[in-house]
C-alpha positions as a Markdown table, in Angstrom:
| # | Residue | x | y | z |
|---|---|---|---|---|
| 1 | Unk | 101.5 | 127.7 | 34.2 |
| 2 | Unk | 105.2 | 128.6 | 34.6 |
| 3 | Unk | 107.0 | 127.0 | 37.4 |
| 4 | Unk | 108.3 | 129.4 | 40.1 |
| 5 | Unk | 111.4 | 129.3 | 42.2 |
| 6 | Unk | 110.8 | 129.0 | 45.9 |
| 7 | Unk | 108.9 | 131.9 | 47.3 |
| 8 | Unk | 109.7 | 134.1 | 44.4 |
| 9 | Unk | 107.9 | 137.2 | 45.7 |
| 10 | Unk | 104.8 | 135.1 | 46.5 |
| 11 | Unk | 103.0 | 136.6 | 43.5 |
| 12 | Unk | 99.4 | 135.6 | 44.5 |
| 13 | Unk | 98.6 | 136.8 | 48.0 |
| 14 | Unk | 95.5 | 135.0 | 49.5 |
| 15 | Unk | 96.2 | 135.8 | 53.2 |
| 16 | Unk | 94.4 | 139.2 | 53.6 |
| 17 | Unk | 92.9 | 138.0 | 56.8 |
| 18 | Unk | 96.4 | 138.0 | 58.3 |
| 19 | Unk | 97.3 | 141.5 | 57.0 |
| 20 | Unk | 96.8 | 143.7 | 54.0 |
| 21 | Unk | 99.1 | 145.7 | 51.8 |
| 22 | Unk | 99.4 | 149.4 | 52.6 |
| 23 | Unk | 97.3 | 151.5 | 50.3 |
| 24 | Unk | 99.3 | 154.0 | 48.2 |
| 25 | Unk | 96.9 | 156.7 | 49.3 |
| 26 | Unk | 97.5 | 155.9 | 53.0 |
| 27 | Unk | 101.3 | 155.9 | 52.4 |
| 28 | Unk | 101.2 | 159.2 | 50.6 |
| 29 | Unk | 99.2 | 160.8 | 53.4 |
| 30 | Unk | 101.7 | 159.4 | 56.0 |
| 31 | Unk | 104.9 | 160.5 | 54.4 |
| 32 | Unk | 104.9 | 164.2 | 55.5 |
| 33 | Unk | 104.5 | 163.1 | 59.1 |
| 34 | Unk | 107.4 | 160.8 | 58.8 |
| 35 | Unk | 109.6 | 163.5 | 57.4 |
| 36 | Unk | 109.2 | 167.3 | 57.7 |
| 37 | Unk | 106.0 | 167.4 | 59.7 |
| 38 | Unk | 107.5 | 165.5 | 62.7 |
| 39 | Unk | 106.1 | 167.6 | 65.5 |
| 40 | Unk | 104.7 | 166.3 | 68.8 |
| 41 | Unk | 100.9 | 166.9 | 68.9 |
| 42 | Unk | 101.2 | 168.1 | 72.5 |
| 43 | Unk | 103.7 | 170.9 | 71.6 |
| 44 | Unk | 102.3 | 174.5 | 71.3 |
| 45 | Unk | 104.4 | 175.6 | 68.4 |
| 46 | Unk | 103.6 | 175.4 | 64.7 |
| 47 | Unk | 105.1 | 171.9 | 64.3 |
| 48 | Unk | 103.0 | 170.6 | 67.2 |
| 49 | Unk | 99.8 | 172.4 | 66.0 |
| 50 | Unk | 100.1 | 170.8 | 62.5 |
| 51 | Unk | 100.5 | 167.4 | 64.1 |
| 52 | Unk | 97.6 | 168.1 | 66.4 |
| 53 | Unk | 95.4 | 169.1 | 63.5 |
| 54 | Unk | 96.2 | 165.9 | 61.6 |
| 55 | Unk | 95.5 | 163.8 | 64.7 |
| 56 | Unk | 92.2 | 165.5 | 65.3 |
| 57 | Unk | 91.2 | 164.8 | 61.6 |
| 58 | Unk | 92.2 | 161.2 | 62.1 |
| 59 | Unk | 89.8 | 160.9 | 65.1 |
| 60 | Unk | 87.1 | 162.4 | 63.0 |
| 61 | Unk | 87.6 | 160.1 | 60.0 |
| 62 | Unk | 87.7 | 157.0 | 62.1 |
| 63 | Unk | 84.7 | 158.1 | 64.1 |
| 64 | Unk | 82.7 | 158.8 | 61.0 |
| 65 | Unk | 83.4 | 155.4 | 59.6 |
| 66 | Unk | 81.6 | 153.7 | 62.6 |
| 67 | Unk | 79.0 | 156.4 | 63.4 |
| 68 | Unk | 80.7 | 157.6 | 66.5 |
| 69 | Unk | 81.8 | 161.0 | 67.9 |
| 70 | Unk | 85.5 | 161.9 | 67.5 |
| 71 | Unk | 86.0 | 162.1 | 71.3 |
| 72 | Unk | 84.8 | 158.5 | 71.6 |
| 73 | Unk | 87.8 | 157.2 | 69.5 |
| 74 | Unk | 91.0 | 156.3 | 71.4 |
| 75 | Unk | 93.9 | 155.8 | 69.1 |
| 76 | Unk | 96.1 | 152.7 | 69.9 |
| 77 | Unk | 99.0 | 150.8 | 68.5 |
| 78 | Unk | 96.7 | 148.2 | 67.0 |
| 79 | Unk | 93.7 | 145.9 | 67.6 |
| 80 | Unk | 95.4 | 144.0 | 70.4 |
| 81 | Unk | 96.1 | 147.1 | 72.4 |
| 82 | Unk | 92.6 | 148.3 | 71.8 |
| 83 | Unk | 91.2 | 145.1 | 73.1 |
| 84 | Unk | 93.5 | 144.9 | 76.1 |
| 85 | Unk | 92.7 | 148.5 | 77.0 |
| 86 | Unk | 89.0 | 148.0 | 76.6 |
| 87 | Unk | 88.6 | 144.7 | 78.3 |
| 88 | Unk | 91.0 | 145.1 | 81.2 |
| 89 | Unk | 90.0 | 148.8 | 81.6 |
| 90 | Unk | 86.3 | 147.9 | 81.8 |
| 91 | Unk | 86.9 | 145.0 | 84.1 |
| 92 | Unk | 88.9 | 147.0 | 86.6 |
| 93 | Unk | 86.5 | 149.9 | 86.4 |
| 94 | Unk | 83.5 | 147.6 | 87.1 |
| 95 | Unk | 85.1 | 145.5 | 89.8 |
| 96 | Unk | 83.0 | 147.1 | 92.5 |
| 97 | Unk | 79.7 | 146.0 | 90.8 |
| 98 | Unk | 80.8 | 142.4 | 90.0 |
| 99 | Unk | 83.4 | 140.1 | 88.6 |
| 100 | Unk | 81.7 | 137.9 | 86.0 |
| 101 | Unk | 82.7 | 138.3 | 82.3 |
| 102 | Unk | 81.1 | 136.4 | 79.4 |
| 103 | Unk | 82.7 | 135.7 | 76.1 |
| 104 | Unk | 82.7 | 132.9 | 73.5 |
| 105 | Unk | 85.1 | 130.0 | 73.0 |
| 106 | Unk | 86.0 | 131.2 | 69.4 |
| 107 | Unk | 87.3 | 134.7 | 70.2 |
| 108 | Unk | 90.7 | 135.8 | 69.0 |
| 109 | Unk | 93.6 | 135.3 | 71.5 |
| 110 | Unk | 93.8 | 139.1 | 71.9 |
| 111 | Unk | 90.4 | 138.7 | 73.7 |
| 112 | Unk | 90.8 | 135.3 | 75.4 |
| 113 | Unk | 94.3 | 135.9 | 76.8 |
| 114 | Unk | 93.6 | 139.2 | 78.5 |
| 115 | Unk | 90.5 | 137.7 | 80.0 |
| 116 | Unk | 92.4 | 134.7 | 81.3 |
| 117 | Unk | 94.9 | 137.1 | 82.7 |
| 118 | Unk | 92.1 | 138.8 | 84.6 |
| 119 | Unk | 91.2 | 135.4 | 86.1 |
| 120 | Unk | 94.4 | 135.7 | 88.2 |
| 121 | Unk | 92.9 | 138.6 | 90.0 |
| 122 | Unk | 89.6 | 137.0 | 90.9 |
| 123 | Unk | 87.5 | 137.7 | 87.8 |
| 124 | Unk | 85.2 | 134.9 | 86.7 |
| 125 | Unk | 85.5 | 134.4 | 82.9 |
| 126 | Unk | 82.9 | 132.2 | 81.2 |
| 127 | Unk | 83.6 | 131.0 | 77.7 |
| 128 | Unk | 80.3 | 130.1 | 76.2 |
| 129 | Unk | 79.9 | 127.3 | 73.6 |
| 130 | Unk | 79.2 | 127.9 | 69.9 |
| 131 | Unk | 77.4 | 125.7 | 67.3 |
| 132 | Unk | 79.0 | 123.7 | 64.4 |
| 133 | Unk | 79.3 | 126.9 | 62.4 |
| 134 | Unk | 81.1 | 128.8 | 65.2 |
| 135 | Unk | 78.0 | 130.9 | 66.0 |
| 136 | Unk | 76.8 | 131.9 | 69.5 |
| 137 | Unk | 73.1 | 131.6 | 70.2 |
| 138 | Unk | 72.0 | 134.9 | 71.8 |
| 139 | Unk | 69.8 | 132.9 | 74.2 |
| 140 | Unk | 73.0 | 131.3 | 75.6 |
| 141 | Unk | 74.3 | 134.7 | 76.5 |
| 142 | Unk | 71.0 | 135.8 | 78.0 |
| 143 | Unk | 70.9 | 132.6 | 80.2 |
| 144 | Unk | 74.5 | 133.2 | 81.4 |
| 145 | Unk | 73.8 | 136.8 | 82.6 |
| 146 | Unk | 73.7 | 137.3 | 86.3 |
| 147 | Unk | 73.5 | 140.4 | 88.5 |
| 148 | Unk | 77.3 | 140.2 | 88.9 |
| 149 | Unk | 78.0 | 140.2 | 85.2 |
| 150 | Unk | 80.0 | 143.4 | 84.3 |
| 151 | Unk | 81.2 | 142.7 | 80.7 |
| 152 | Unk | 80.2 | 140.7 | 77.6 |
| 153 | Unk | 82.8 | 140.4 | 74.8 |
| 154 | Unk | 81.8 | 138.9 | 71.4 |
| 155 | Unk | 83.6 | 139.3 | 68.1 |
| 156 | Unk | 81.7 | 140.7 | 65.1 |
| 157 | Unk | 83.1 | 138.1 | 62.7 |
| 158 | Unk | 85.6 | 135.2 | 63.2 |
| 159 | Unk | 89.0 | 135.8 | 61.7 |
| 160 | Unk | 89.6 | 132.0 | 61.0 |
| 161 | Unk | 86.3 | 130.7 | 59.6 |
| 162 | Unk | 84.5 | 134.0 | 58.8 |
| 163 | Unk | 81.3 | 133.4 | 60.7 |
| 164 | Unk | 79.4 | 136.6 | 61.5 |
| 165 | Unk | 77.9 | 136.8 | 65.0 |
| 166 | Unk | 74.4 | 138.3 | 65.7 |
| 167 | Unk | 75.9 | 141.2 | 67.6 |
| 168 | Unk | 73.0 | 143.6 | 67.2 |
| 169 | Unk | 70.8 | 141.1 | 69.0 |
| 170 | Unk | 73.4 | 140.4 | 71.6 |
| 171 | Unk | 73.8 | 144.2 | 72.2 |
| 172 | Unk | 70.0 | 144.4 | 72.8 |
| 173 | Unk | 70.0 | 141.5 | 75.2 |
| 174 | Unk | 72.9 | 143.0 | 77.2 |
| 175 | Unk | 71.1 | 146.4 | 77.4 |
| 176 | Unk | 67.7 | 145.0 | 78.3 |
| 177 | Unk | 68.5 | 141.8 | 80.3 |
| 178 | Unk | 71.9 | 142.6 | 81.7 |
| 179 | Unk | 72.4 | 144.2 | 85.1 |
| 180 | Unk | 72.9 | 148.0 | 85.3 |
| 181 | Unk | 76.4 | 149.0 | 84.1 |
| 182 | Unk | 77.0 | 145.8 | 82.2 |
| 183 | Unk | 79.2 | 146.6 | 79.2 |
| 184 | Unk | 79.2 | 145.1 | 75.7 |
| 185 | Unk | 82.6 | 144.9 | 73.9 |
| 186 | Unk | 83.0 | 144.0 | 70.2 |
| 187 | Unk | 86.1 | 142.9 | 68.3 |
| 188 | Unk | 85.6 | 144.3 | 64.8 |
| 189 | Unk | 89.1 | 143.9 | 63.5 |
| 190 | Unk | 88.2 | 141.1 | 61.1 |
| 191 | Unk | 84.9 | 142.5 | 60.0 |
| 192 | Unk | 85.6 | 146.2 | 59.4 |
| 193 | Unk | 86.9 | 145.9 | 55.8 |
| 194 | Unk | 83.7 | 144.2 | 54.6 |
| 195 | Unk | 80.8 | 144.8 | 57.0 |
| 196 | Unk | 79.1 | 148.0 | 57.9 |
| 197 | Unk | 80.1 | 149.1 | 61.5 |
| 198 | Unk | 77.5 | 151.3 | 63.3 |
| 199 | Unk | 78.1 | 151.4 | 67.0 |
| 200 | Unk | 74.6 | 152.8 | 67.6 |
| 201 | Unk | 73.0 | 149.9 | 65.7 |
| 202 | Unk | 75.2 | 147.4 | 67.5 |
| 203 | Unk | 74.5 | 149.1 | 70.8 |
| 204 | Unk | 78.0 | 148.4 | 72.1 |
| 205 | Unk | 80.1 | 150.3 | 74.6 |
| 206 | Unk | 83.5 | 149.3 | 73.3 |
| 207 | Unk | 84.7 | 148.3 | 69.8 |
| 208 | Unk | 88.2 | 147.5 | 68.5 |
| 209 | Unk | 89.7 | 148.2 | 65.1 |
| 210 | Unk | 93.1 | 147.4 | 63.5 |
| 211 | Unk | 94.5 | 149.6 | 60.7 |
| 212 | Unk | 96.5 | 146.8 | 59.0 |
| 213 | Unk | 93.4 | 144.8 | 58.3 |
| 214 | Unk | 92.1 | 147.8 | 56.3 |
| 215 | Unk | 95.1 | 148.4 | 54.1 |
| 216 | Unk | 96.4 | 150.9 | 56.7 |
| 217 | Unk | 99.7 | 150.7 | 58.4 |
| 218 | Unk | 100.7 | 148.1 | 61.0 |
| 219 | Unk | 100.9 | 149.6 | 64.5 |
| 220 | Unk | 97.7 | 151.5 | 64.1 |
| 221 | Unk | 94.4 | 150.8 | 65.8 |
| 222 | Unk | 91.5 | 152.4 | 67.6 |
| 223 | Unk | 89.1 | 151.7 | 70.5 |
| 224 | Unk | 85.6 | 153.1 | 70.4 |
| 225 | Unk | 84.6 | 154.0 | 73.9 |
| 226 | Unk | 81.0 | 155.1 | 74.2 |
| 227 | Unk | 80.6 | 158.5 | 75.9 |
| 228 | Unk | 80.0 | 158.1 | 79.6 |
| 229 | Unk | 81.6 | 154.6 | 79.7 |
| 230 | Unk | 84.3 | 154.5 | 82.3 |
| 231 | Unk | 87.5 | 152.4 | 81.9 |
| 232 | Unk | 90.7 | 152.3 | 83.9 |
| 233 | Unk | 93.7 | 153.3 | 81.8 |
| 234 | Unk | 96.3 | 150.6 | 81.3 |
| 235 | Unk | 99.1 | 152.9 | 80.4 |
| 236 | Unk | 100.0 | 155.8 | 82.7 |
| 237 | Unk | 102.0 | 158.8 | 81.7 |
| 238 | Unk | 100.8 | 161.9 | 79.9 |
| 239 | Unk | 97.3 | 163.3 | 79.2 |
| 240 | Unk | 97.1 | 162.0 | 75.6 |
| 241 | Unk | 93.8 | 160.6 | 74.3 |
| 242 | Unk | 91.9 | 162.3 | 77.0 |
| 243 | Unk | 93.9 | 160.5 | 79.8 |
| 244 | Unk | 92.8 | 157.1 | 78.4 |
| 245 | Unk | 96.0 | 156.1 | 76.6 |
| 246 | Unk | 99.2 | 157.8 | 77.7 |
| 247 | Unk | 102.1 | 158.2 | 75.3 |
| 248 | Unk | 103.1 | 160.4 | 72.4 |
| 249 | Unk | 100.8 | 159.6 | 69.5 |
| 250 | Unk | 102.0 | 158.0 | 66.3 |
| 251 | Unk | 100.6 | 160.7 | 64.0 |
| 252 | Unk | 101.7 | 159.1 | 60.8 |
| 253 | Unk | 100.1 | 155.8 | 61.7 |
| 254 | Unk | 96.8 | 157.5 | 62.7 |
| 255 | Unk | 96.7 | 159.5 | 59.5 |
| 256 | Unk | 97.3 | 156.3 | 57.4 |
| 257 | Unk | 94.6 | 154.4 | 59.2 |
| 258 | Unk | 92.2 | 157.3 | 58.8 |
| 259 | Unk | 92.7 | 157.4 | 55.0 |
| 260 | Unk | 92.5 | 153.6 | 54.8 |
| 261 | Unk | 89.2 | 153.3 | 56.7 |
| 262 | Unk | 87.6 | 156.2 | 54.9 |
| 263 | Unk | 88.4 | 154.6 | 51.5 |
| 264 | Unk | 87.4 | 151.2 | 52.7 |
| 265 | Unk | 83.9 | 152.5 | 53.7 |
| 266 | Unk | 83.5 | 154.4 | 50.5 |
| 267 | Unk | 84.4 | 151.4 | 48.3 |
| 268 | Unk | 82.9 | 148.7 | 50.5 |
| 269 | Unk | 79.9 | 147.8 | 48.4 |
| 270 | Unk | 81.9 | 147.5 | 45.2 |
| 271 | Unk | 84.7 | 145.6 | 46.9 |
| 272 | Unk | 82.3 | 143.1 | 48.6 |
| 273 | Unk | 80.5 | 142.3 | 45.4 |
| 274 | Unk | 83.7 | 141.5 | 43.6 |
| 275 | Unk | 85.5 | 139.5 | 46.3 |
| 276 | Unk | 82.3 | 137.5 | 47.1 |
| 277 | Unk | 82.2 | 136.3 | 43.4 |
| 278 | Unk | 85.9 | 135.6 | 43.4 |
| 279 | Unk | 85.6 | 133.7 | 46.7 |
| 280 | Unk | 82.7 | 131.6 | 45.5 |
| 281 | Unk | 84.5 | 130.6 | 42.3 |
| 282 | Unk | 87.5 | 129.4 | 44.4 |
| 283 | Unk | 85.1 | 127.7 | 46.9 |
| 284 | Unk | 83.5 | 125.7 | 44.1 |
| 285 | Unk | 86.8 | 124.5 | 42.8 |
| 286 | Unk | 88.1 | 123.4 | 46.3 |
| 287 | Unk | 84.9 | 121.8 | 47.4 |
| 288 | Unk | 84.8 | 119.7 | 44.3 |
| 289 | Unk | 87.6 | 117.6 | 45.8 |
| 290 | Unk | 86.7 | 114.6 | 48.0 |
| 291 | Unk | 87.1 | 115.0 | 51.8 |
| 292 | Unk | 86.8 | 118.8 | 51.8 |
| 293 | Unk | 84.4 | 120.5 | 54.2 |
| 294 | Unk | 83.6 | 124.2 | 54.4 |
| 295 | Unk | 84.0 | 125.6 | 57.9 |
| 296 | Unk | 82.1 | 128.5 | 59.3 |
| 297 | Unk | 78.5 | 129.5 | 58.6 |
| 298 | Unk | 77.5 | 128.8 | 54.9 |
| 299 | Unk | 75.8 | 132.2 | 54.5 |
| 300 | Unk | 76.5 | 134.5 | 57.4 |
| 301 | Unk | 80.2 | 134.8 | 56.8 |
| 302 | Unk | 82.8 | 137.3 | 55.6 |
| 303 | Unk | 82.6 | 137.7 | 51.8 |
| 304 | Unk | 86.3 | 137.4 | 51.2 |
| 305 | Unk | 87.2 | 134.4 | 53.3 |
| 306 | Unk | 87.3 | 130.7 | 52.4 |
| 307 | Unk | 88.0 | 128.3 | 55.2 |
| 308 | Unk | 87.9 | 124.5 | 54.8 |
| 309 | Unk | 89.0 | 121.3 | 56.5 |
| 310 | Unk | 90.8 | 118.9 | 54.2 |
| 311 | Unk | 90.6 | 115.4 | 55.7 |
| 312 | Unk | 93.8 | 113.3 | 55.6 |
| 313 | Unk | 95.8 | 116.5 | 54.9 |
| 314 | Unk | 98.2 | 118.3 | 57.1 |
| 315 | Unk | 97.1 | 122.0 | 56.7 |
| 316 | Unk | 100.6 | 123.3 | 57.6 |
| 317 | Unk | 102.2 | 121.1 | 54.9 |
| 318 | Unk | 99.6 | 122.3 | 52.4 |
| 319 | Unk | 100.4 | 125.9 | 53.2 |
| 320 | Unk | 104.1 | 125.3 | 52.6 |
| 321 | Unk | 103.3 | 123.6 | 49.3 |
| 322 | Unk | 101.1 | 126.5 | 48.3 |
| 323 | Unk | 104.0 | 128.9 | 49.0 |
| 324 | Unk | 106.3 | 126.8 | 46.9 |
| 325 | Unk | 103.7 | 127.1 | 44.1 |
| 326 | Unk | 103.6 | 130.9 | 44.5 |
| 327 | Unk | 100.4 | 131.3 | 46.6 |
| 328 | Unk | 100.2 | 132.7 | 50.1 |
| 329 | Unk | 97.6 | 131.1 | 52.4 |
| 330 | Unk | 97.3 | 130.1 | 56.0 |
| 331 | Unk | 95.9 | 127.5 | 58.3 |
| 332 | Unk | 94.2 | 130.1 | 60.5 |
| 333 | Unk | 95.1 | 133.1 | 62.7 |
| 334 | Unk | 98.6 | 134.5 | 61.9 |
| 335 | Unk | 99.0 | 135.1 | 65.7 |
| 336 | Unk | 99.1 | 131.3 | 66.3 |
| 337 | Unk | 101.6 | 130.5 | 63.5 |
| 338 | Unk | 104.2 | 128.1 | 64.9 |
| 339 | Unk | 101.9 | 126.6 | 67.5 |
| 340 | Unk | 101.6 | 122.8 | 67.4 |
| 341 | Unk | 98.1 | 122.9 | 68.8 |
| 342 | Unk | 95.1 | 122.6 | 66.5 |
| 343 | Unk | 92.9 | 125.7 | 66.1 |
| 344 | Unk | 90.9 | 126.5 | 69.3 |
| 345 | Unk | 88.2 | 127.8 | 67.0 |
| 346 | Unk | 87.7 | 124.5 | 65.2 |
| 347 | Unk | 87.9 | 122.4 | 68.3 |
| 348 | Unk | 85.3 | 124.7 | 69.9 |
| 349 | Unk | 83.1 | 124.1 | 66.8 |
| 350 | Unk | 83.4 | 120.3 | 67.5 |
| 351 | Unk | 86.0 | 119.2 | 65.0 |
| 352 | Unk | 88.3 | 116.4 | 66.3 |
| 353 | Unk | 91.9 | 117.2 | 66.6 |
| 354 | Unk | 93.0 | 115.2 | 63.5 |
| 355 | Unk | 90.4 | 117.0 | 61.3 |
| 356 | Unk | 91.3 | 120.4 | 62.8 |
| 357 | Unk | 94.9 | 119.9 | 61.7 |
| 358 | Unk | 93.6 | 119.9 | 58.1 |
| 359 | Unk | 92.5 | 123.5 | 58.2 |
| 360 | Unk | 93.2 | 125.8 | 55.3 |
| 361 | Unk | 92.2 | 129.5 | 55.1 |
| 362 | Unk | 92.4 | 131.5 | 51.9 |
| 363 | Unk | 91.4 | 135.1 | 52.2 |
| 364 | Unk | 91.0 | 137.6 | 49.3 |
| 365 | Unk | 91.1 | 141.4 | 49.4 |
| 366 | Unk | 90.4 | 144.5 | 47.5 |
| 367 | Unk | 93.6 | 144.1 | 45.4 |
| 368 | Unk | 92.9 | 140.4 | 44.4 |
| 369 | Unk | 92.4 | 140.1 | 40.7 |
| 370 | Unk | 90.3 | 137.7 | 38.6 |
| 371 | Unk | 93.4 | 136.5 | 36.9 |
| 372 | Unk | 94.9 | 135.5 | 40.3 |
| 373 | Unk | 91.8 | 133.7 | 41.2 |
| 374 | Unk | 91.9 | 131.9 | 37.9 |
| 375 | Unk | 95.3 | 130.6 | 38.7 |
| 376 | Unk | 94.5 | 129.7 | 42.3 |
| 377 | Unk | 91.6 | 127.6 | 41.0 |
| 378 | Unk | 94.1 | 125.6 | 39.0 |
| 379 | Unk | 96.8 | 125.4 | 41.7 |
| 380 | Unk | 95.0 | 125.0 | 45.1 |
| 381 | Unk | 93.1 | 121.8 | 44.4 |
| 382 | Unk | 96.2 | 120.2 | 42.9 |
| 383 | Unk | 98.3 | 121.2 | 46.0 |
| 384 | Unk | 95.7 | 119.8 | 48.3 |
| 385 | Unk | 95.7 | 116.5 | 46.5 |
| 386 | Unk | 99.6 | 116.4 | 46.6 |
| 387 | Unk | 99.5 | 117.1 | 50.3 |
| 388 | Unk | 97.1 | 114.3 | 50.8 |
| 389 | Unk | 99.2 | 111.9 | 48.8 |
| 390 | Unk | 102.3 | 113.0 | 50.8 |
| 391 | Unk | 100.5 | 112.4 | 54.1 |
| 392 | Unk | 99.4 | 108.9 | 53.0 |
| 393 | Unk | 102.9 | 108.1 | 51.9 |
| 394 | Unk | 104.3 | 109.3 | 55.2 |
| 395 | Unk | 101.8 | 107.3 | 57.2 |
| 396 | Unk | 102.7 | 104.1 | 55.2 |
| 397 | Unk | 106.4 | 104.7 | 55.6 |
| 398 | Unk | 107.0 | 107.1 | 58.6 |
| 399 | Unk | 110.8 | 106.6 | 58.7 |
| 400 | Unk | 111.2 | 107.2 | 55.0 |
| 401 | Unk | 113.1 | 104.0 | 54.4 |
| 402 | Unk | 111.0 | 102.7 | 51.5 |
| 403 | Unk | 111.1 | 99.2 | 53.1 |
| 404 | Unk | 108.2 | 96.9 | 52.2 |
| 405 | Unk | 107.2 | 93.3 | 52.9 |
| 406 | Unk | 107.8 | 91.1 | 49.9 |
| 407 | Unk | 105.3 | 88.6 | 48.5 |
| 408 | Unk | 107.1 | 85.7 | 50.2 |
| 409 | Unk | 107.0 | 87.3 | 53.5 |
| 410 | Unk | 110.6 | 88.6 | 53.6 |
| 411 | Unk | 111.6 | 92.2 | 53.9 |
| 412 | Unk | 112.5 | 93.8 | 50.6 |
| 413 | Unk | 111.9 | 96.4 | 48.0 |
| 414 | Unk | 111.9 | 96.7 | 44.2 |
| 415 | Unk | 114.4 | 99.5 | 43.8 |
| 416 | Unk | 111.7 | 102.1 | 43.4 |
| 417 | Unk | 111.9 | 105.7 | 44.6 |
| 418 | Unk | 110.6 | 106.4 | 48.0 |
| 419 | Unk | 107.4 | 108.6 | 47.5 |
| 420 | Unk | 108.1 | 110.5 | 50.8 |
| 421 | Unk | 111.8 | 111.2 | 50.5 |
| 422 | Unk | 112.4 | 110.9 | 46.8 |
| 423 | Unk | 115.4 | 108.7 | 47.5 |
| 424 | Unk | 116.0 | 105.6 | 45.4 |
| 425 | Unk | 115.7 | 102.3 | 47.4 |
| 426 | Unk | 117.7 | 99.2 | 46.5 |
| 427 | Unk | 116.0 | 95.8 | 46.5 |
| 428 | Unk | 115.8 | 94.3 | 49.9 |
| 429 | Unk | 116.7 | 91.0 | 51.3 |
| 430 | Unk | 114.2 | 88.2 | 50.9 |
| 431 | Unk | 112.1 | 89.9 | 48.3 |
| 432 | Unk | 110.4 | 87.8 | 45.7 |
| 433 | Unk | 111.3 | 89.1 | 42.2 |
| 434 | Unk | 108.8 | 89.6 | 39.5 |
């Protein structure tokens, strides 16, 4: 393998769970609405009517992809806004019936943080525990339901470890066992590229999507809102999106997302078969190393996501080394990059903090090639071992001074190169030669 300069284009992209490249077809469909077709969809003239038609067609395409009606789709600026609108809007609309909200401890922060915000206003938020694989037992949700429960929020699949939740069963429990008016919200941003989404089969009232996870543009998203479900709008202004989300619509983003989700659904079976084989090949190579544990459910997981814990390895350091080797990966959610805290998902799954810091996530996508996986199979295990050796050297010599205790008990060294810093070290005082 040819050595690469630092981050020279990051030629092998294995971080599709963070974001995906924009499909050429989506870009092509967007371009007219970024140039000559610039009209406001609310305007009555020809420019406005053309924009309105494109927006209506985007509603239809997104709705068809999840077995919904076009009027049940609210276009947003992304998955985070869709979740904020749905969760906050449903909570405030249901405040007269109760104040209790159920969720899981492994949700994305775009679910957990809005719910914690609601706690400031008297809502009771219960984060239910998951098992070692990050899965919630539907019986746990059933036991936590009370007559004051107004909302249950559970992700379809986890974005860090890939575990798929039994959401159809949870939807049935909320409908049959929950109090009248209790709503079921699903975060499908991580699952939509790879798993069938049928809002009728799931039996949910709200469901969030993000365009950039589907090879659509960033800044595009959608909230499914079942007909007859009432939420309180979180953005006031005009009458857009049937009074549910005020503001002039981003027509180009909506068009791009619509094309991307339509193609993702049409190609899903072929894509899933390919990426699952690629992921399993990479998994076999990584798990062959000592001290590596697969995280997430071994079977019920996203087909393109490989997540592991590497013991005695700093996951963040491994990701940097991978980048230097020309491979893009991550330790978990891109939304927590820069945080010094270990993954809340792994800690909720029972991993100690020191193990959780060894997290590594490699996520493939539709554009990942077999040749890229071949190279990753050679590079990733080597980088993990190098990161482990570096961590061991750092633990033995945390100050990077290369000072050792000589055989006679004195402080000294043998003139070797410090394995941590790469700096040569002169023999020390009191060392016993030979």
